[in-house]
N, C-alpha and C positions, 0 to 999 in steps of 0.2 A: 597510246591507248592506256586508259586507266585500268586498275586491277579489276573493277567491277565489270567493265566491258569485256576484259579477257575471260573472266569467269563465266560470263553469259555465253560467249562464243564457245568456250570449252564445253559448257553444258549442252549447247545445241549440237556440237560435234559428237558428244557422247550419246545423245539421244539418236542421232543419225546412225551411229554405229550399232546401237541396239536395234533400230529398225531394220538395218541391213542384215544383222545376225538373224532376226526373226524371219526375214524373207528367205534366207538361206536354209532355215530349218524346215525342210519339207515334211518332217515328221508331224508337224502341226496339222497336216491334212489327213492323217491316218486315224481311223476309227477302229480301235482294236476289238470293239464289241460287235462290229459288223459281221453278220452271218453266224453269230453264236447261238441263235435260236432259229426256229423254223426248219430244222434239219440240216443247217449248215455245218454245225459241229466245229466251228473255228475255235482255236485256242487263244484266249485273251490275255494270258499271263506275260511274264517278263522273259525275254529271250533275245539272243544275238543271232545274226544271220547264220543259218546252218548249225546252231548251237546244240551241244549235247544236253545242256540244262535248259529246261522249259519249266520255269518255276511259277506255279499258279495254284488256285484253290481246287479242292475236290469236294463237290457237293453231293450229298446223299439224299435221294428220293427213292424209297423202296419201289421196285418195279420199273424204274426208268434208268436206262443206261446213260452214263455220263462219259461220252467218248473221249472228250478232251479234258475231263475233270470238271468243267464248268457246267452249271445249270442256273437258270434265273431264280430258282426256288430251292428249298431244301436246307438242310443243316450242313455246316462244315464238318467233314470227317478228317480233314487235314489240309495242309498246304505243302504240296510235294514238288520234288525237283524234276520229275520226268513225266512228259506227256507226249502224245502224238498230235498232229495238226489235221483237223478237219476230216477225220477218218470215220468209217462206218464199220459194219460187221460186228465187232465187239470191242469193248475198251481194252487199251493196252497201257501198261505202266501205272502211273499214280504212285510211284515208289520213292523212297527216301523222304519221309514225311515228318513234319512238325505240326503240333496243334497247341495253341495257347489256351490255358485254362486258368480260372480264378478261384482262390480259396483252397480249402482242404479237399484233396482228391482221394477218395477211399479206394476205388478200383480202377486204376488208370488204363488197364488193358481190356476193359469191358466194352469194346467197340464204342468208345466215348465220342459223341458229336456235340457241337455247340451251335446254337441258333445264329441267325444272321440279323443284323440290324441295319436298316437303311439300304442304300444301293451302292454296290461296288463301283469304284472308279479306276480308270486305267488310261495309260498313254504308252507310247513306245518306250520300252525299257522300265516300265513302272506299273505296279498294281497295288491297289489299296482296298481293304475291306474292313468292316466293323462287325465284331461278334456281338451276340446278345448279352454277353458279360461285360460289354463296354470296352473291349480290347480293340485298339486299332492295329491292323496288320498291314505292313507295307513290304513290298517285295521288289527286288531287282536282281539282275543276273549278268554273268559273264558267260564265256563259252562253256566252261566246265565247273563253275561254282555259282553259288547264289547267296544273296544277303537278305536277311529278314530284319525288319525293325518293328518291335512290338512296343506299343505304349499302353501300359496297364492302367486301370483306374487308380487314382491317387489313394494311398493308404491301404491298398489291397495286397494280398500275396499273389504274385504272378507266377505261373508255372508254364513250362514248355514240355510237352510230351513228345518224345521221339519213339515212334511205334514202328518197329522193324517189320511187322507183319502187314502193314498197310499197303493195299493195292486197290486199284479200281475194280469194282465187281461188275458182273454182267447178270442181267435178269431175263435174257432172251430165251433161255431154256434150250440152247443149241449146243451145250457142252463146251462153250468157248470161254467160260469165265476163268479169270486168272486165279492161281492158287499160290499161297505162301507155302514154301517147303522147308523153311528153317532159316537160321541166321546166327549172327554173333554180335555182341555189343560189349564194349569195354569203356569205362570212364576212367581217365587217368588223373594223377594227382594234381596236374595243373588245370583240371576242369574240362579239358577237351575230350571228345569221345570219338571212337572209331568202331567200325563194324562192317557187316555185309548182310545182305538179304538174298535169299534164293527163291525164285518164283518160276512158274511155268504157265503154259497155255496162253490165252488171249486169241485174237482173231487168226493169227498165223499158226496156232496149235503148236507152239514152241515147246521143246523139252526144257529141263531145268536150265536157268541162267542166273548168274550172280552179278550183283552190282555192289560196289564198295563205296563207303562214305566216310567222311572225316569232318567233324563239326567243332566249332569254337564259339564260345560266348564271350563277347568283349565286356561283359558285366559279370562280376563274381557272384556265383550262385550261393545262396544261404544253405541250400542242401541239394544233394544229388543222389538219386536212388536208382537202382536197376531192379526190374520186376520180371517175373515169368508168370504165365497163365496157361494151364493145361486144359484142353477141351473147353467146356463151358464154365470151368471153375474160376474162382476169384483170383485176382493178381496176388502174387506172393513176392514180398520184398526179399531180395537176395542179400546174404550176409556180406558178400564181396561185390565190388562194383564191376562185375562182368557176368555175362550169361551167354550160354550157347545152346542151340537147339538144332537138331537134324530132322525135326519132324514138324509137319504143319499143325500137329496137335498142341505144340508148345510155342506160344507166342512170347516174344521178348520185347522189352522197351525200357526207356529211361525217363525219369521225371526230374526236371531241374527247376528249382524254386528260387525266386528273386524278391528282394524287398524294394528295389528301385523300380521306378515306373517305366523307364525306357531301357529296353534290352535289345542289343544287337547280336544277331546270330549269323555266323558265316559257315557255309557248308560246301565242301567239294565232293564230287563223285568221280568214280573211275570204274572202268570195266576190268582193270588189271589187278589192283591191290589197294589196301588202305594207305600204304605209303604214297602211292601215286595220287590217291584222292587228297591226301594232306598237301602234297606238292602242288596240286592243281589249285586248291583254295589259297594257299600261302603265296603262290606266284600271281594269281589273278585278283585276289582280294586280301592282301596282307593285313595284319593287325593294324588297327587305328585308321583304316580306310573309311572315309565318310560315306554314308549312304548316298548322299547327293552326288558325290563324284562318280559312283557306279552308274547311277541313272544318266548323268551327263555323258559319260563315256559311251553308254549304250546308244544314246541319241546320235552322238557324233559318228559312231560306227555305222549305224543304219543310214545316215545321210551320205557318208562318203562312199560306202560300198554298194548301196542299193538305190536309194531314192534319187541320187544325182545321176543315175544312169539314164533317166528320162526326164527331160525338162520341157516346159511349154510356157507360152505367153498367156495361156488361157487363165481367166480369173473367175470362172464359174466354180463356186466352192463344191457343188455337188459332183461335178466332173472331176475336180482335183481330188476330192475324197475317194471317189471310185478308183482313180488312177493309182494313187499312192497307197491306199489300203490294199489294193490288189497286188501291187509290188511287194508289200510287206508279207502278206500271207503266202505268196509263192516261194518265199525264201526261208520258211521255217524248217522244212525238211526237203531233201534228205539231210541227215545229221552227219557233219564232218567229224568222224571218229578217228582220224589219222593219228597214229601213235597210241591208240586205245583199242586195239584189236585183240581180244582174248583168244582168238582161234588159231592164229599163226603169226610168225614173225616175217615181216616183209618190208622192203623199202618203198613199196607202192602206197599211194594214198588209200584211205579206207573210209567209205561213206556207207551208211546203212539207214534204216528207217525209210524204206521205199514202200509207199502205200498208195497205189501200186502202179507198175508200169502199164497195166491194163487201163488205168485211168489217165496216165500221164503221157503216153506215147503220141497221142494225136496232136497235141499242140504245146504241152508244157515244156518238154525237154528241148524242143526247137527254140523256145524263147529263152531258156536257160543258156543255150549256146550263144545267143545274141547278146544277152546282158552280162553273163558271167563266163567268158570264154576260158579263163584259167581254172575256175572251179569246175566247169563242165568237163574240161579235159581230165581233171583229176577224177571226176565221177566215172568217166569212161574207163580210165585205168583201173579204178577200184572194181568195176564190174568184171573186167577180165581177170583180175587177181582173185576174186571170189570163185570164178570158174576154176582157176589153177588149184585152189586148195579145197573147195567144197564140191567140185565136180560138175556143177551146172551154174549157168547164169541165173540170177534171181529174177523172178517177175515181181515178187514182193519180198521184203526182208525186214525183220524187226527182231530185237534182242539177239542179233547175230545169227539168225536162222532163216533159211529160205521158206517161203510159203505165204499166201496161197495163190495159185495160178488159176485165174478164172476162165481163160480161154487159151490163147496161143502162148508161145514163148516170146513175149513181146520185148524182152531185152534185145532180141535180134533186130527189131525195128529201130531201137535206140542206136545200136551200133551202126547199122546201115545208114541211118540218117546222119550220124556224126561223120562217118567215112565219106559219104557223097558230098557233104558240105565242108570238107577240108580239115577236119580235126586230125592233127598229126602230132606234133610235139614229141612227147615221150611215150606215146601210145604204141604198143607192140601189136601191129595189125595182123601179123602172122598168127599170134596167139588169139587175137580177137576173132579171127575167122575160124580158127579151130574150135573156139567156144561155140560159135554159131553152128558149125557142122555137128557138134555133139548134140545140140538141141534138135537138129534136123534129122538125125540118123539113129540116135540111141534112146530107147524108151526108158524112162526112169522107173526104178523099183516102186511098187505100190506099198510103201512102208514109211511112216505109219499110215494105216488106212483111215481115210476121212469118211466118217459115217454119213455125211450129207451127200457124198459122191464116191461110194465105195468101189466103183468099177475100175478106177485107175488113180494114180498119184495126182494130188492137187498141189504139190509142193515145189515142183520145178519141172523144166523141160516140157516136152509134148507127149503126154501119156497116152494119146490116142494114135500114136504113130503106126502101130500094127495095121490098122485099117487104111490109114493115109498112104502107107507104102505099098500095100497089097492092092487096094482098089482105086486109089486116087480120090476117095471120098471117105466119110466117116459114118458108120452105121449107128443105130440107136443102142447098140451094145455099150456105147460110151455116152455118158451124160454130156450135155451141152454140145451135142454133135455138130449142129449147124454153126453155132458160134465158133467152135474150134476150127471147122473147115474153112470158113472165110478168113479167120485169123492165121491159120497155118499157111494159107495161100499168100497172105501179105508177108508173113515171116520168110517164106521161101523167096519172095521177090527181094527181100532184104539180102538174102544170101547171094542172089544173082548180082545185085549191085556191087557187093564187096568182092565176089569172085571175079567179076569183070574188071574191076579196078586193079586187082592183084594179078591179072593175066592168067587166071585159072580157067581157061576157056571151056573145057569139058564140064566142069562144075557149073559154070555160068549158064550153059545151055540147059543142063539138067534142071537147075532150080528155076529158070525162067519158065520152062514147061510145067513144072510143078506149081508155079504161082498161078497158073490158069485153072487149076483143079477145082476152084470154087464153082466153075461152070458145071461140074458134075452134080451139083446140088440144085441146079436151075431147072425148075419145072415150068415149061412155057405154058402149061394149061392151068396152073394154079391161079385162081382169080380172086380179086378183092376190089370192091367198089368200081367194077367195070374195067379194071386193069388186069393184064395177064402177064405172068412170069414173076416168080419169086424163088428165093433159095429156100429149100424145104428139106426135111429129113428124108433119108432114103436108106434102103437096105439092098441086098443082092437081088431082090425081086423087083425093085423099082421104087418110084417116089411114094411118099406117104403124105396124104392130104393133111392140110392144116388150116387154121383160120387166122390169116395174117393180122387181123385186127385184135386178136386175143391170144396169140401164141407166145407172148413174152413169159419167161419163166425164171427159174432160179437154178440152184446147183444140179438138181437131178433132171432138168428138162432139156429140151432140144435147143432152146434159145436162152441165153443168159442175160437177164435184165433189159432186154429190148426185144421188139417183135421183128418178124421177117420184113416188115416195111422198112425198118432201119438197116437190118443186116444185108438186105438185097443191094444196098448202095455202098457196102463196106470196102470193096476192093477197087479203090480208085486208080491203082496202077494199071487196071484193065478197063478203064472207063469207056473208051470208044466202043469196045465190044459189048459192054453192058448196055450202052445206049442203043446199039443195034438190036440186042435181044429184047429191049423194052419197046421197040417200034420207032425209034428215031427221036430227034430233038424235040419236036412238038409234044409227043407223048410223054417224054421225060419231064419237060417243063410242066405239063398238066399234072403229072403224077406228083411232082414236088409241090406244086401249088395245093394239091389236095391235102398234103401232109400239114399244111399251115391253115387249112380251112376249119374254122370252129364248127364243131358238130358233125364233121364228115364221117366220123367213126360211129355215129348213131348216139353218141352221148356228148355232154358238154366238154369243151376243151378240144385240143388238136391231137392228131396222131404224133406230130412232132413234140418231143418231150425235152425241154431245155435242161432238165436236171440230170440227164443221163448221157454218159460219154459216147456211146455208139451213135448218138444223134449229132455230135459236135460238127461233123463235116457237112451235114445236110444243107444248111442254109447257103453254103458256098458252091454247091455242085452245079448251080445254074450256069456258072462260067463255062462248063464243058459243053453246054448246049447253046452257047453264045447269047446268053441273057444275063450279062453281068449286072444290069440294073436290078434284076430281081434278087441277086445275091446281096446287093446293097440293101434293098428294101427289107428282105426277110431277116437278115442278120442284125441290121440296125434296130428293127422292131423288137426282136428278142432281147437285144442288149438293153434297150431303153425301158422295156416293159417288165422284164423279168429280173433285172439287176437294179437294186436300189441301195441307198445308204440306210444304215440302221441295223438293228439286231436280226431282222429277218430278211436281209438284203440279198441273199443268194437264192436261186431257184431250186437248189438241192444241196446235197452233201458237197462240201468243198473238195473232198478227195485229194487232200494234200496240196491244194492250190490249183487243181485242174480247172475248176470253175473260174477262178480268178485269171488264169492265163488265157482262157477263151475270151474273156472280156477285154483283156489287154490287147490281144491281137485285133479285136474289133475296133478299139480306139486307134490303133496304129494304121489300120486300113489294109491289112494283108492277112492271109491265112496260110499256114505252112502245110504242104503235102508231105507227110512223113515218109521217109525212105527215098524221096526224090529231091531234086534240086529246084523244085517248083514252089512258088508262092502265088496264091490266087489273090487278085486285086479286088477290093471292094471300095470303101472310101473312108478317109480318116475323120476323126471327131474334131480335131483342133486346127486352127489357122497356122500354128507353128508347133512342131514337136521335134526335138533333137534327141537322138539316141546315141549314147556313148558306146562305141563298139570295142573300146580298148585299143592300145597301141596307137594312140593319137588319131584314130579313125572315128568317123561319126556318120550317121544317116540323118539327113534333115528332110522333114516332111512338111510341106506347106500346102495350104488350100486357099483358093480365092472363091468368093461367092458364098461361102459358108458363113455361119453365124458364130463359130467358135464353140458352140454347144452341141452342134450336130443334129438339131431337131427339125430343121426345115430344108435347107438346100443340101441335100445329101447325095444327089445323083452326079456321077462323073460326067462332065462335058468334054474334058480333054485331060491329057496327062503327058508330062514330060519326065523322062527318066534320065538323070544326069545331063539335063539340058536339051535332050533330043525328044522330038515328038514320038509318042508311043501309041501303038494301035492294038496291042494284045491285052487280054484280061489276066495276064500272068507275067511273072518275071522270075529270074533265078537268083540263087545265092550270090553268084559271081557278079550279077548286075549291080547290086547295091550293098551287100554285106561284106564281101571278101575284102574290099578296099575302101568301103564307105561309099556314099553317093547322095543323090538328091532325088526326091519325088515331088513334083509340082502338080498338084491337082487343081483343075478348074471345076467347081461344083455349081449345081443349079437345082431348081425345084422340080424338074421333069427329066425323064430318061432321055438320053441322047445316044445315037448310034455311032459310038467312037471306036468300038472293038471290031475293026475290019480285018485284023490280022488273024493268024491261026489260033485255034483253041488250045487250051492246055494239053500237054503231051499225055499219052497213054502208052507207056513203054511196052507193056505186055500184050497190047492189041495189034502189034505189027504183024 
């Protein structure tokens, strides 16, 4: 072989390796801007799986809340290290910020913003934006540090403002806006800076919390100055390169100026100390680390830890984008803060930024257990440790503070679901059960008082327990009474499951009986659209009439963010009894069909609302009435019509990935019943999907007769589970997840009567 032939073959081989590498890079299917508009509130910046740092832009439009920092319009107020993912309520974080500026800056702490030029660009592990001053800003991140690359216009003076007082504002007028409370900043002789900021409030109404930071510029600054600004006064340059403030009236910041066009900035954060923040950045992004290598490492980590968990032979780019983008956004929070807990010293893992279990317990945590069994066990251990030191399990938690609880104590559902599906390892289930009993038996103090629901605590536990324990129902003396009642019943069912497993028989019987108390809110005479029987408010004198089509409310109302049409179907652990109350299978099927009928409520649209978590179970409940085909039809229609690629691709607020995990379960062809060992079967999207379950186990899902895109042949004709013919519309964790397994679907264009076996279990209906 001559040298030219060898070179040609070598080149072809290299091209083949590049093609193979691209095929293995599943991040190419991720659209980080999907769901950033239209109310989805997704965070599009740079982040690692469960990372503390979520580095991205903060856009300011007066009157518009920027929940994740991002807005499609407005001016840049900063590029900050901390954000939440897909949340509502009110913005949280937007702290540890930098802002690039050009030219002479007269008043750097005068709430300076810069305009935007062009359209931001981003991919996994990377974010890029252009300011109106011509500065290119590029961002990437590790778990606890971030890297900025600024390219200033040639010949200009480039500046970077470090504003300690910067945090995301809220304009909703609900008293939930974050407040800067003070801080510290010191610039050292070598040019690096350290400090901390203190903030409070946000959606969880948190008291003061402190975040520490440590920053380095890998380019020598021509000048570095520290400023303070009091009230609305102008910035005052400090004689020395440090400033401290214990008041929100005195802002502090630093301005670093550069003559070179490219400036690299590396910043670490810590909840413990500036020393730890410096250790974080120097271990994760040491000096002279190239920007490109941080991006490459981020892509590699996402591929190995997340995207490779689900693989498919499907080639439809729309479906692949929905699949891997959904996997991406479900892994942004909770935040793995192990070793960074400012509240107590413990050998247990520590995860926070839970927003919220009210949103996540129905289907998100179940998928986390499937895809990330190690991290999920750590999250369960973390929950129990929070109870040990804070006194209650969190329903929501941010800035290391519990709050707010919208309905029940839904961490109980999470623990019960993990227990019944075999999570053991290093979990102390004796303590886990004690934590659940605390929720079930001890009313939390109503302090601080939530002005939107001042009747009882909204920060943890079950604050309507006095009624629940005395009457077996909840009176209107407590806000969100019906929502709490149906959720308390489900919470108590969770205690029954764990008590049964631990052999605590008296408790098991008590909590099973209490799990049926939702029935005490059932008014068989309440009518809507010709159907009778709904969960309604009640007091000691009897039921209170409502309008099921219009009774959805908010914090101070009987129903929270969904109507009695939805909440009447909430307690699936007692589904057989519910079907009997509604009048049998045919009536239940008709009632469910009415929820999907356009205009049934008298206005455009359907009663079913795909944007709201209390509706998540609804499309799959047909299985209990032996109409699995309608579960397929309704859930697939919702998935295909309400979820799309692009910036407005979500039907509503992501809620920390809740929407994305609902879609992922639809692709898989199963739906989890929280707190039980049951998965409802519908139909998968793809001809082949393989799920890595860890420990060399996998679940392989195949379908024949489908088109791989799931748009035509969607109805199940036959199913084999682990090679054996299956005739039930449900299966259990042990069937396919505990040791792995196979699902072989035969699909076709019309419904088939293949579910001749027993319907899904209703444990509380015995």
